[in-house]
LOVEXMAR-388046 format. One record per residue: chain; x, y, z of N, C-alpha, C in turn. Coordinates in pm, whole numbers, plus 50000, padded with zeros to 5 digits. Layout:
% LOVEXMAR-388046
PT|chain|n_X|n_Y|n_Z|ca_X|ca_Y|ca_Z|c_X|c_Y|c_Z
PT|A|X|Y|Z|X|Y|Z|X|Y|Z $
...
This chain:
% LOVEXMAR-388046
PT|chain|n_X|n_Y|n_Z|ca_X|ca_Y|ca_Z|c_X|c_Y|c_Z
PT|A|82909|77867|96208|82814|77779|96137|82826|77813|95986 $
PT|A|82918|77897|95942|82935|77937|95796|83018|77820|95732 $
PT|A|82979|77779|95627|83063|77678|95552|83141|77758|95437 $
PT|A|83257|77704|95401|83333|77770|95284|83387|77656|95209 $
PT|A|83413|77673|95081|83479|77587|94985|83573|77652|94892 $
PT|A|83678|77604|94876|83783|77649|94773|83826|77532|94694 $
PT|A|83779|77544|94554|83824|77438|94465|83917|77509|94360 $
PT|A|84039|77422|94339|84138|77476|94251|84225|77359|94219 $
PT|A|84299|77378|94111|84404|77287|94069|84539|77330|94113 $
PT|A|84630|77255|94170|84763|77288|94211|84868|77185|94157 $
PT|A|84981|77236|94169|85084|77157|94127|85117|77031|94226 $
PT|A|85161|76919|94172|85196|76812|94269|85282|76861|94391 $
PT|A|85250|76811|94508|85324|76850|94611|85290|76967|94692 $
PT|A|85184|77028|94632|85127|77155|94704|85076|77128|94844 $
PT|A|85135|77204|94932|85073|77191|95071|84961|77299|95099 $
PT|A|84836|77242|95114|84733|77329|95129|84716|77402|95268 $
PT|A|84803|77354|95367|84792|77396|95504|84789|77558|95520 $
PT|A|84903|77618|95458|84914|77761|95462|84798|77831|95412 $
PT|A|84763|77771|95292|84644|77845|95232|84512|77844|95306 $
PT|A|84497|77721|95355|84368|77701|95452|84384|77788|95561 $
PT|A|84490|77813|95640|84501|77911|95741|84481|78042|95701 $
PT|A|84537|78079|95593|84510|78221|95531|84362|78248|95499 $
PT|A|84295|78145|95433|84151|78158|95411|84059|78169|95540 $
PT|A|84101|78084|95639|84024|78085|95767|84040|78237|95837 $
PT|A|84173|78267|95825|84202|78399|95889|84117|78510|95830 $
PT|A|84106|78516|95711|84030|78616|95643|83864|78597|95679 $
PT|A|83823|78483|95696|83689|78453|95742|83670|78490|95869 $
PT|A|83773|78457|95970|83762|78502|96108|83756|78644|96122 $
PT|A|83830|78709|96045|83832|78863|96050|83692|78920|96009 $
PT|A|83630|78873|95904|83496|78925|95866|83411|78885|95973 $
PT|A|83412|78770|96030|83318|78737|96133|83328|78827|96262 $
PT|A|83448|78856|96285|83481|78923|96421|83440|79076|96399 $
PT|A|83456|79116|96282|83422|79253|96251|83278|79285|96203 $
PT|A|83210|79180|96156|83095|79220|96089|82963|79139|96142 $
PT|A|82997|79039|96234|82871|78955|96292|82782|79038|96380 $
PT|A|82660|78999|96355|82554|79057|96460|82546|78955|96573 $
PT|A|82613|78838|96551|82612|78739|96664|82715|78771|96774 $
PT|A|82819|78839|96746|82930|78855|96851|82909|79003|96910 $
PT|A|82878|79011|97035|82854|79142|97098|82971|79226|97086 $
PT|A|83105|79189|97061|83208|79272|97059|83252|79306|96905 $
PT|A|83181|79265|96824|83207|79299|96675|83205|79447|96648 $
PT|A|83280|79489|96551|83293|79632|96509|83144|79673|96454 $
PT|A|83077|79595|96397|82931|79631|96349|82852|79653|96480 $
PT|A|82869|79565|96571|82790|79581|96694|82820|79695|96769 $
PT|A|82968|79736|96776|83003|79869|96822|82938|79994|96759 $
PT|A|82935|79986|96639|82860|80104|96555|82718|80092|96593 $
PT|A|82655|79969|96599|82504|79976|96638|82498|80032|96794 $
PT|A|82583|80018|96876|82553|80053|96997|82597|80195|97031 $
PT|A|82675|80256|96936|82724|80401|96950|82607|80504|96955 $
PT|A|82627|80600|97031|82531|80699|97026|82523|80784|96904 $
PT|A|82407|80852|96884|82395|80921|96754|82493|81034|96752 $
PT|A|82549|81068|96636|82650|81166|96619|82790|81148|96671 $
PT|A|82805|81028|96715|82948|81003|96772|83033|80915|96659 $
PT|A|83142|80976|96617|83235|80907|96528|83281|80783|96595 $
PT|A|83281|80666|96510|83332|80549|96549|83444|80505|96451 $
PT|A|83564|80466|96493|83668|80418|96418|83643|80274|96395 $
PT|A|83654|80241|96243|83624|80100|96210|83728|80048|96119 $
PT|A|83742|79930|96114|83852|79857|96025|83821|79885|95890 $
PT|A|83932|79878|95803|83921|79897|95658|83813|79806|95580 $
PT|A|83810|79691|95612|83716|79597|95553|83567|79635|95590 $
PT|A|83543|79673|95711|83408|79710|95752|83374|79842|95678 $
PT|A|83471|79923|95656|83440|80056|95586|83416|80019|95431 $
PT|A|83493|79935|95382|83456|79885|95246|83312|79838|95216 $
PT|A|83283|79742|95314|83142|79685|95299|83050|79799|95324 $
PT|A|83058|79886|95418|82957|79980|95447|82932|80083|95335 $
PT|A|83060|80116|95271|83059|80209|95135|82977|80144|95032 $
PT|A|83011|80013|95017|82937|79938|94915|82779|79923|94928 $
PT|A|82747|79894|95060|82611|79879|95098|82539|80005|95084 $
PT|A|82600|80126|95135|82534|80250|95103|82513|80289|94958 $
PT|A|82620|80250|94882|82609|80287|94734|82498|80205|94672 $
PT|A|82472|80089|94716|82380|79998|94660|82241|80047|94701 $
PT|A|82237|80086|94830|82110|80143|94882|82061|80257|94805 $
PT|A|82158|80358|94789|82111|80467|94702|82082|80429|94557 $
PT|A|82157|80340|94491|82117|80303|94355|82001|80206|94358 $
PT|A|81943|80174|94456|81822|80091|94448|81709|80169|94516 $
PT|A|81745|80296|94548|81641|80371|94618|81597|80314|94756 $
PT|A|81676|80241|94818|81647|80182|94942|81594|80041|94945 $
PT|A|81581|79987|94823|81541|79843|94811|81636|79756|94892 $
PT|A|81773|79782|94876|81871|79714|94955|81899|79809|95060 $
PT|A|81879|79764|95192|81907|79864|95299|81956|79774|95420 $
PT|A|82081|79815|95466|82146|79760|95580|82081|79803|95716 $
PT|A|82004|79908|95713|81932|79962|95839|81820|79891|95895 $
PT|A|81826|79760|95874|81719|79673|95931|81756|79584|96043 $
PT|A|81877|79621|96105|81915|79538|96211|81827|79505|96316 $
PT|A|81741|79601|96358|81638|79563|96459|81552|79461|96415 $
PT|A|81515|79455|96287|81427|79355|96232|81510|79220|96239 $
PT|A|81638|79219|96189|81715|79099|96193|81725|79035|96334 $
PT|A|81757|79128|96438|81761|79074|96565|81632|79025|96625 $
PT|A|81513|79105|96592|81382|79062|96651|81351|78946|96593 $
PT|A|81367|78900|96474|81340|78765|96407|81442|78644|96465 $
PT|A|81534|78682|96529|81632|78579|96599|81753|78547|96512 $
PT|A|81785|78637|96408|81908|78613|96322|82026|78693|96381 $
PT|A|82029|78674|96514|82147|78741|96575|82168|78669|96699 $
PT|A|82211|78749|96806|82259|78685|96933|82132|78669|97034 $
PT|A|82015|78705|96987|81890|78693|97076|81790|78615|97018 $
PT|A|81716|78550|97101|81595|78469|97056|81495|78564|96984 $
PT|A|81416|78516|96878|81299|78581|96824|81209|78627|96925 $
PT|A|81155|78745|96910|81058|78804|97010|80952|78880|96940 $
PT|A|80824|78817|96945|80715|78855|96876|80694|79018|96893 $
PT|A|80704|79067|97017|80687|79212|97036|80784|79286|96969 $
PT|A|80914|79245|96955|81012|79325|96881|80998|79307|96731 $
PT|A|80942|79198|96690|80910|79189|96553|80793|79277|96502 $
PT|A|80700|79278|96590|80583|79387|96562|80630|79517|96569 $
PT|A|80721|79563|96664|80787|79693|96661|80866|79724|96549 $
PT|A|80939|79618|96493|81036|79640|96379|80933|79659|96261 $
PT|A|80832|79594|96250|80741|79611|96123|80660|79738|96135 $
PT|A|80624|79799|96250|80543|79909|96246|80619|80039|96246 $
PT|A|80754|80033|96290|80833|80168|96305|80851|80216|96177 $
PT|A|80871|80352|96167|80906|80426|96053|81062|80416|96039 $
PT|A|81100|80384|95903|81231|80394|95875|81287|80471|95772 $
PT|A|81407|80520|95795|81470|80605|95690|81592|80502|95642 $
PT|A|81622|80513|95518|81715|80421|95461|81866|80446|95529 $
PT|A|81939|80350|95542|82063|80356|95604|82143|80464|95516 $
PT|A|82136|80468|95400|82216|80559|95304|82180|80715|95349 $
PT|A|82079|80732|95416|82039|80877|95445|82076|80905|95592 $
PT|A|82115|80798|95668|82143|80836|95806|82283|80800|95862 $
PT|A|82354|80721|95784|82489|80661|95806|82592|80743|95728 $
PT|A|82683|80820|95796|82779|80899|95742|82913|80832|95759 $
PT|A|82985|80823|95640|83118|80756|95647|83215|80875|95612 $
PT|A|83334|80847|95676|83460|80938|95646|83567|80832|95606 $
PT|A|83569|80791|95489|83649|80676|95439|83799|80706|95463 $
PT|A|83841|80830|95439|83985|80853|95448|84034|80812|95608 $
PT|A|83941|80867|95692|83977|80855|95832|83935|80705|95888 $
PT|A|83852|80649|95821|83794|80519|95861|83695|80527|95986 $
PT|A|83618|80638|95968|83515|80668|96064|83383|80660|96016 $
PT|A|83281|80640|96101|83133|80631|96078|83059|80686|96184 $
PT|A|82942|80746|96158|82853|80780|96265|82708|80785|96192 $
PT|A|82633|80758|96302|82474|80756|96280|82426|80895|96302 $
PT|A|82354|80944|96211|82281|81077|96225|82142|81068|96298 $
PT|A|82094|80939|96313|81974|80917|96375|81997|80773|96437 $
PT|A|81908|80740|96539|81902|80597|96591|81892|80494|96479 $
PT|A|81977|80403|96476|81960|80284|96382|82042|80170|96422 $
PT|A|82003|80058|96372|82084|79929|96391|82108|79864|96252 $
PT|A|82224|79833|96220|82267|79789|96085|82289|79649|96100 $
PT|A|82266|79575|95987|82299|79439|95958|82368|79420|95829 $
PT|A|82480|79356|95815|82553|79334|95686|82530|79196|95628 $
PT|A|82425|79123|95672|82405|78981|95618|82385|78971|95479 $
PT|A|82339|79077|95408|82306|79089|95271|82430|79126|95178 $
PT|A|82550|79140|95250|82665|79182|95173|82801|79129|95219 $
PT|A|82809|79098|95348|82943|79060|95417|82989|78926|95356 $
PT|A|82918|78822|95340|82964|78706|95295|83014|78716|95139 $
PT|A|82946|78798|95061|82987|78832|94930|83118|78901|94925 $
PT|A|83149|78993|95011|83269|79065|95024|83374|78962|95076 $
PT|A|83334|78881|95150|83445|78779|95212|83483|78684|95107 $
PT|A|83401|78638|95021|83446|78545|94920|83524|78610|94822 $
PT|A|83511|78745|94787|83603|78820|94719|83732|78825|94767 $
PT|A|83729|78852|94902|83880|78848|94962|83949|78708|94964 $
PT|A|83863|78613|94968|83917|78465|94954|83975|78455|94824 $
PT|A|83927|78501|94723|83975|78503|94595|84120|78569|94575 $
PT|A|84128|78679|94658|84252|78751|94659|84362|78668|94737 $
PT|A|84316|78605|94844|84415|78512|94915|84477|78395|94821 $
PT|A|84374|78349|94762|84411|78233|94671|84505|78281|94561 $
PT|A|84470|78397|94507|84573|78459|94399|84707|78482|94461 $
PT|A|84700|78532|94591|84837|78575|94663|84910|78444|94686 $
PT|A|84844|78333|94677|84922|78197|94707|84949|78125|94563 $
PT|A|84944|78209|94458|84961|78149|94323|84846|78076|94261 $
PT|A|84748|78072|94312|84633|77995|94256|84532|78092|94188 $
PT|A|84529|78109|94065|84459|78203|93995|84315|78151|93958 $
PT|A|84305|78033|93937|84194|77954|93874|84130|77892|93982 $
PT|A|83994|77926|94019|83942|77867|94143|83786|77906|94125 $
PT|A|83714|77814|94203|83585|77842|94228|83572|77843|94407 $
PT|A|83513|77947|94445|83502|77976|94596|83371|77998|94613 $
PT|A|83339|77957|94758|83202|77970|94805|83208|77999|94958 $
PT|A|83116|78102|95003|83103|78108|95147|82960|78115|95152 $
PT|A|82902|78001|95213|82760|77978|95231|82686|78024|95109 $
PT|A|82723|77973|95001|82655|77997|94892|82683|78127|94787 $
PT|A|82757|78211|94854|82804|78335|94773|82929|78289|94704 $
PT|A|82929|78299|94564|83026|78239|94485|83115|78345|94416 $
PT|A|83242|78295|94383|83331|78370|94300|83401|78261|94215 $
PT|A|83416|78272|94082|83477|78171|94006|83590|78261|93915 $
PT|A|83695|78214|93923|83818|78299|93854|83880|78185|93782 $
PT|A|83925|78228|93653|83997|78139|93565|84050|78212|93441 $
PT|A|84110|78118|93364|84161|78185|93232|84267|78079|93172 $
PT|A|84308|78111|93051|84389|78013|92987|84516|77993|93053 $
């Protein structure tokens, strides 16, 4: 259900098909790794993992988790990915909204994700130090659109405006 747009100028005769496939491939990768909708996503594997068990995660998931935890610390928890239970309870995942789960999510005591999620970036490993469910909805699309800009640049198109459901990147120059 996510929409994307790539606007750029190209030389006459440019075939957009390979670029479109490359863009879609990146978006499919982000979706398969970071979706709360897909039961087998890498994020959902982390969410389902037991406390104190290291989980191997793909590089892009680790990059997004590192950035999210950095922002969480910098904002003193105002930005927090540790609200996956609330995201699911309100129906922004693979299950229907549930009034009891909403009440539970609102009343539960929370520690910010940056205090309970431990990352070993060199090894690509993550573990929860306490029970938690994570959601990357506030950061994954932004990371995805940055990766689309890299794909476009790799295809020789440096000046562009890119969007993934409203997350924007504009690149250009003389």
